[in-house]
C-alpha positions in Angstrom: -31.2 189.4 -44.8 -32.5 189.5 -48.3 -29.4 189.7 -50.0 -27.9 187.4 -48.4 -30.6 184.5 -48.6 -30.2 185.7 -53.0 -26.2 185.6 -52.4 -26.4 181.8 -50.7 -28.8 179.8 -52.5 -26.3 180.1 -56.1 -23.5 179.4 -54.4 -24.9 176.4 -52.5 -26.7 175.1 -55.5 -23.0 175.4 -57.4 -21.1 174.0 -54.8 -23.4 171.0 -54.5 -23.4 171.1 -58.1 -19.7 171.2 -59.2 -18.4 171.0 -55.1 -15.5 172.9 -56.4 -12.9 174.8 -54.1 -13.6 178.4 -55.6 -17.7 178.0 -54.5 -16.3 176.5 -51.1 -14.4 179.9 -50.7 -18.0 181.5 -51.7 -19.2 179.9 -48.2 -16.4 181.7 -46.1 -17.0 184.8 -48.1 -20.6 185.0 -47.0 -19.8 183.8 -43.4 -17.6 186.9 -42.8 -20.8 189.2 -43.9 -23.1 187.8 -41.3 -23.3 190.7 -38.9 -25.7 190.5 -36.6 -27.4 187.4 -38.1 -28.3 184.8 -35.5 -27.0 181.4 -36.6 -30.3 179.9 -36.2 -31.8 182.2 -39.2 -28.8 181.3 -41.4 -29.5 177.7 -40.4 -33.4 178.8 -41.7 -32.0 179.8 -45.2 -30.2 176.9 -45.6 -33.2 174.5 -45.3 -34.9 176.9 -47.6 -32.3 176.7 -50.4 -32.2 172.8 -49.9 -36.3 172.5 -50.0 -36.1 174.1 -53.5 -33.2 172.0 -54.6 -34.5 168.6 -53.7 -38.1 169.5 -54.8 -37.7 167.6 -57.7 -35.6 164.3 -57.1 -35.9 161.0 -55.6 -35.2 160.4 -52.2 -32.0 158.6 -52.4 -30.8 161.8 -54.5 -31.8 164.1 -52.1 -30.3 162.4 -49.0 -27.2 162.4 -51.2 -27.5 166.2 -51.5 -28.4 167.0 -48.0 -25.0 165.1 -47.1 -23.0 167.1 -49.6 -24.7 170.5 -48.2 -23.6 170.1 -44.8 -20.1 170.4 -45.5 -20.9 173.9 -47.4 -22.9 175.1 -44.3 -20.2 174.2 -42.1 -17.7 175.8 -44.0 -19.9 179.0 -43.3 -20.5 178.7 -39.6 -16.9 178.5 -39.1 -15.9 181.4 -41.0 -18.9 183.6 -38.7 -17.8 182.4 -35.8 -14.0 182.5 -36.3 -14.2 185.9 -38.0 -11.4 188.5 -36.5 -12.1 191.0 -33.8 -9.3 193.1 -33.0 -10.9 194.8 -30.2 -11.0 191.7 -28.1 -8.1 190.1 -25.7 -7.2 186.6 -27.2 -8.6 185.1 -23.6 -11.8 186.7 -24.5 -11.5 185.6 -28.6 -10.7 181.8 -27.3 -13.7 182.0 -24.8 -16.1 183.5 -27.9 -14.6 180.7 -29.9 -15.3 177.8 -27.4 -18.9 178.9 -26.8 -19.7 179.5 -30.7 -18.1 176.4 -31.0 -20.5 174.6 -29.0 -23.6 176.4 -30.3 -22.9 175.3 -34.0 -22.3 171.8 -32.8 -25.7 172.1 -31.2 -26.7 173.7 -34.5 -25.2 171.2 -36.5 -27.4 168.7 -34.4 -30.5 170.5 -35.1 -30.2 170.5 -38.8 -29.4 166.8 -38.8 -32.4 166.3 -36.6 -34.6 168.1 -38.7 -33.8 166.2 -41.9 -33.6 163.4 -40.4 -37.1 163.7 -39.4 -38.1 165.1 -43.0 -36.7 161.4 -44.0 -38.6 159.9 -41.3 -41.6 160.9 -42.4 -41.2 160.6 -46.5 -44.0 158.4 -48.2 -40.9 156.1 -49.5 -39.8 153.4 -47.4 -35.9 153.9 -47.0 -33.0 151.9 -45.1 -29.4 152.7 -45.0 -27.0 150.0 -44.2 -23.3 150.6 -43.3 -20.0 148.8 -45.3 -20.4 146.2 -42.4 -23.9 145.0 -43.6 -25.0 146.4 -40.3 -28.3 148.9 -40.8 -27.8 152.3 -39.4 -31.2 154.2 -40.5 -34.5 153.0 -40.8 -37.4 155.6 -41.4 -41.1 154.8 -40.3 -42.9 154.2 -43.5 -39.9 151.1 -43.9 -40.4 149.8 -40.7 -44.4 149.8 -41.4 -43.5 147.7 -44.5 -41.6 144.9 -42.7 -44.1 145.4 -39.8 -41.3 145.9 -37.2 -40.5 148.5 -34.8 -37.9 150.3 -36.1 -36.2 150.6 -32.5 -35.9 146.7 -32.4 -34.0 146.9 -36.2 -31.3 149.5 -35.8 -28.1 147.9 -35.2 -29.2 144.7 -36.8 -27.2 142.7 -40.0 -29.6 141.0 -42.4 -29.3 137.8 -41.5 -30.6 139.1 -38.0 -33.3 140.8 -39.5 -34.1 137.4 -41.5 -34.3 135.6 -37.9 -36.6 138.6 -36.2 -39.2 136.8 -34.4 -41.6 138.7 -35.9 -40.8 139.1 -39.4 -43.5 137.6 -41.6 -43.1 134.5 -43.8 -44.5 136.7 -47.1 -42.0 139.2 -46.1 -39.2 137.0 -45.1 -39.1 136.0 -48.9 -38.9 139.3 -50.6 -36.4 140.2 -48.3 -34.3 137.1 -49.4 -35.1 138.2 -53.2 -34.0 141.6 -52.6 -30.6 140.5 -51.6 -30.3 137.7 -54.7 -31.3 140.5 -56.8 -29.0 143.7 -54.7 -26.3 142.2 -53.5 -25.9 139.3 -55.6 -26.5 140.4 -59.2 -26.3 144.2 -58.2 -29.6 145.2 -59.6 -30.3 148.7 -58.9 -34.0 148.1 -59.3 -36.6 145.9 -58.6 -40.1 146.2 -58.7 -42.8 143.3 -57.3 -46.0 142.8 -56.0 -46.9 142.0 -52.3 -49.5 139.9 -50.7 -51.7 142.9 -50.7 -51.8 143.5 -54.1 -49.4 146.6 -53.7 -46.6 146.9 -56.6 -43.6 148.3 -54.9 -40.4 149.9 -56.7 -37.2 148.9 -54.8 -34.4 151.0 -55.7 -30.6 151.0 -54.6 -27.6 153.8 -53.9 -24.7 151.2 -53.9 -21.5 151.9 -51.4 -19.6 153.9 -53.9 -21.8 156.3 -54.1 -22.4 157.1 -50.4 -19.1 156.5 -48.5 -19.4 152.9 -48.4 -23.0 152.5 -47.2 -26.1 151.3 -49.1 -29.3 153.3 -49.7 -32.6 151.0 -50.2 -35.9 153.2 -51.3 -39.1 151.6 -51.7 -41.7 153.3 -53.4 -45.3 152.3 -53.8 -46.4 152.5 -57.3 -50.0 151.0 -57.5 -51.2 154.2 -58.0 -49.0 155.0 -61.5 -49.5 151.1 -62.2 -53.7 151.7 -62.1 -53.0 154.1 -64.6 -50.9 152.7 -66.8 -53.2 149.7 -66.5 -56.2 152.0 -67.5 -54.1 153.5 -70.6 -53.0 149.9 -72.0 -56.4 148.9 -71.4 -58.0 151.7 -73.8 -55.1 151.2 -76.0 -56.4 147.6 -76.4 -59.9 148.3 -76.9 -59.4 151.3 -79.5 -57.3 148.2 -81.8 -60.3 145.9 -81.2 -62.9 148.6 -82.4 -60.5 148.6 -85.6 -60.5 144.9 -86.1 -63.9 144.7 -85.7 -64.9 147.7 -87.8 -62.9 146.2 -90.2 -64.2 142.4 -90.5 -67.2 141.9 -88.7 -69.7 142.8 -92.1 -67.8 141.0 -94.6 -68.1 138.1 -92.4 -71.7 138.5 -91.8 -72.5 139.0 -95.6 -71.6 135.7 -96.5 -72.9 134.1 -93.6 -76.4 135.3 -94.6 -76.5 134.1 -97.8 -75.4 130.9 -96.7 -78.0 130.5 -93.8 -80.5 131.4 -96.7 -79.2 128.7 -99.1 -79.5 125.9 -96.3 -82.8 127.0 -95.5 -84.1 126.7 -99.1 -82.2 123.2 -98.9 -84.0 122.1 -95.8 -86.6 120.2 -97.6 -84.2 118.4 -99.8 -82.2 117.1 -96.8 -85.6 116.3 -94.7 -86.4 113.7 -97.8 -82.5 112.5 -97.3 -83.3 112.1 -93.5 -80.5 114.1 -93.2 -82.6 117.1 -91.7 -80.4 116.9 -88.4 -77.3 118.6 -90.6 -79.3 121.7 -91.6 -80.3 122.0 -88.0 -76.5 122.1 -86.8 -75.3 124.3 -89.6 -78.0 126.6 -89.1 -77.2 126.4 -85.1 -73.2 127.2 -85.9 -74.2 130.2 -88.7 -76.4 131.9 -85.6 -73.3 131.3 -83.0 -71.0 132.6 -85.7 -73.5 135.9 -86.0 -73.3 136.3 -82.1 -69.6 136.7 -81.8 -69.5 138.9 -84.6 -72.6 140.8 -82.7 -70.2 141.0 -79.6 -67.2 142.3 -82.2 -69.2 145.1 -83.2 -70.9 145.7 -80.2 -67.5 146.1 -78.5 -66.1 148.4 -81.0 -69.2 151.0 -81.1 -67.8 154.0 -79.7 -71.9 154.9 -79.2 -72.8 157.5 -76.6 -75.6 155.8 -74.3 -79.3 156.5 -74.4 -79.4 157.6 -70.8 -83.0 157.7 -68.9 -83.5 158.1 -65.1 -84.5 155.0 -63.1 -84.4 154.0 -60.1 -81.7 151.3 -59.3 -83.5 149.0 -57.2 -86.2 148.3 -59.6 -83.8 147.9 -62.1 -81.9 145.2 -60.7 -85.0 143.4 -59.8 -85.4 143.2 -63.3 -82.2 141.9 -64.0 -82.9 139.3 -61.0 -86.1 138.0 -62.6 -84.4 137.4 -66.0 -81.3 135.7 -64.2 -83.3 133.5 -61.3 -84.5 130.5 -63.1 -81.1 129.9 -64.7 -79.7 130.5 -61.5 -82.0 127.7 -59.8 -81.7 125.1 -62.5 -77.8 125.5 -61.8 -78.7 124.7 -58.1 -77.7 129.0 -57.4 -79.7 131.3 -55.4 -79.6 135.3 -56.1 -80.5 137.3 -53.3 -80.9 140.9 -53.4 -80.4 143.5 -50.7 -80.6 147.6 -51.0 -79.7 150.0 -48.4 -81.4 152.6 -50.4 -84.9 152.2 -52.6 -84.4 155.8 -53.4 -81.3 155.9 -55.4 -81.9 157.1 -58.6 -79.1 156.7 -62.0 -78.9 157.8 -65.2 -78.0 155.1 -67.9 -78.7 153.2 -71.0 -80.9 150.6 -69.4 -80.3 148.0 -72.0 -76.6 148.1 -71.6 -76.4 148.3 -67.6 -78.8 145.0 -68.1 -76.1 143.6 -70.2 -73.1 144.6 -68.2 -75.1 143.0 -64.8 -76.7 139.7 -66.8 -73.1 139.6 -67.7 -71.1 139.4 -64.6 -74.3 137.2 -63.0 -73.8 134.4 -65.5 -70.3 134.7 -65.1 -70.8 134.2 -61.2 -73.0 131.1 -62.0 -70.4 129.3 -64.0 -67.8 129.7 -61.3 -70.0 128.4 -58.9 -71.0 125.8 -61.3 -67.5 124.5 -61.5 -67.2 123.6 -57.7 -69.4 120.8 -58.3 -71.8 120.6 -55.7 -69.0 121.3 -53.1 -71.7 123.9 -51.5 -74.7 125.5 -52.2 -74.5 128.3 -54.8 -75.0 132.1 -53.9 -75.1 135.2 -55.3 -75.6 138.6 -53.4 -76.5 141.7 -55.0 -76.1 145.1 -53.0 -76.8 148.8 -53.5 -75.7 151.8 -51.6 -75.0 154.7 -51.7 -71.0 155.8 -51.6 -70.8 159.7 -52.1 -72.0 160.8 -55.1 -71.9 157.7 -56.6 -74.5 154.3 -56.8 -72.5 151.1 -55.8 -73.4 148.1 -57.0 -71.8 145.1 -55.2 -72.2 141.5 -57.0 -70.8 139.3 -54.7 -70.7 135.2 -55.6 -69.4 132.2 -53.6 -67.7 130.7 -56.4 -64.0 129.4 -57.2 -62.6 133.0 -57.5 -59.6 133.9 -59.7 -55.9 134.0 -58.8 -54.2 137.2 -59.6 -52.9 136.5 -63.2 -56.1 136.0 -64.1 -57.7 138.9 -62.4 -55.0 141.1 -63.7 -56.6 140.3 -67.5 -60.1 140.2 -66.6 -61.2 143.0 -69.0 -58.3 142.5 -71.5 -60.7 141.7 -75.1 -60.0 137.9 -76.3 -58.9 136.9 -72.5 -61.3 134.0 -71.5 -61.0 131.1 -69.2 -63.9 129.4 -70.9 -63.7 126.9 -73.3 -66.6 128.3 -75.3 -66.4 131.9 -74.4 -65.3 135.1 -76.7 -63.2 136.6 -74.2 -65.6 140.0 -74.8 -68.1 140.5 -72.3 -66.3 141.8 -69.3 -64.1 144.0 -71.8 -67.5 145.2 -72.9 -68.8 146.0 -69.8 -65.5 147.8 -69.0 -66.7 150.0 -71.5 -69.9 150.4 -71.0 -69.1 151.5 -67.6 -66.7 153.9 -68.8 -68.9 155.4 -71.2 -71.3 156.0 -68.4 -68.6 157.8 -66.1 -68.4 155.2 -63.7 -65.9 152.7 -63.0 -65.6 148.9 -61.9 -63.5 147.1 -59.9 -62.8 143.0 -59.2 -61.8 141.4 -55.7 -61.5 137.6 -55.8 -59.3 134.9 -53.7 -58.7 131.0 -55.2 -61.8 129.2 -53.5 -63.4 132.4 -51.4 -65.6 133.6 -54.6 -65.6 136.9 -56.2 -67.1 140.5 -55.6 -67.5 143.1 -58.6 -67.9 146.3 -57.4 -69.9 148.8 -59.9 -69.7 153.1 -59.3 -72.5 154.8 -61.0 -72.8 158.8 -61.0 -76.3 159.4 -58.7 -79.0 161.3 -60.3 -79.6 164.3 -57.2 
């Protein structure tokens, strides 16, 4: 059996690669040598070989390789079933051939069912349309994406699928977009984001490669997008650091000199009745210095100076700092802790900066509703495995997908007087603490920030 396995794999690989008659002849030769081997054992060898051949290929390519491999397997099984046995009478041979043909058909059906079962449970959605546009195969994942039972889809045309009573309106728009891009414009790839925020990649293999059929594959690439976004974010922060480091000090020095001379001139301006000018100039210089400070702070890769603190006491201090500002803007801050004993090791000053920044953004978002409802900010702490989770939830105006996607980008801001550095600095501080920060938001429903920091056990 081991010798057959060693000979079978390279022969099958060569046939799938070249499709030559010589490699197909090798299947016949192997089939003649299979004395005393059960057909199911041979099918098992075939399946092992195919699993190795398709281990690193995409789902649509794997389907094509499986289809091509059946010809090789059938050629081998025919040679195995119909090898000459001179000691038998023609009637015996005919009877045996009939039985073997029936068994071969059953074996083929078994292999087909096995491979179809593999396709059914792949993490990619797969659908096959024949040359007439009729859906001939759809796996469980694709039916799940459409949110329609697969048995009601088999045999439907694209028009009938679009008219299906269970097809949601948002999904119908996506299917129409796929039809325009892939059938009319002959695009092979399309990437889009669904209503749940998932990034999906659609790939199509056209009929000339599949005997007239059309193979559609849909894969969720959200994790890859997150990795890509994280790498992109780190690149932008590194660029910001270089810019800040090169210009911040050069700007700060002349501003300090200007501020000193304005203070010297202040008595003379007072005599001229222009002291207000001095006050405005000094205020603007201080604002410019604050912006430069944010630049420098965002570019510092310094490690946090950590100390162990109970997370509940830290948040209560932050709430005291922000409470008066919240009351002035008609909002309330509510605190709830599910575990008062949670302790984290952090740079207190840096984490306070993060929490205050997010709370102030929440107050600004609530203020933009202009008294449509009472403002409320909920701060909640709980344990999440080995992390402390801090949830900051507001009932402000919320954000759309495009704003949320750029929220942690340096210099991106929706405020007229904002620098766009606050959240990018917060993102970096949390990452330097070994934690993560996530955000979810909907227009008109508010925003939720979730901060995860490692616990001290």
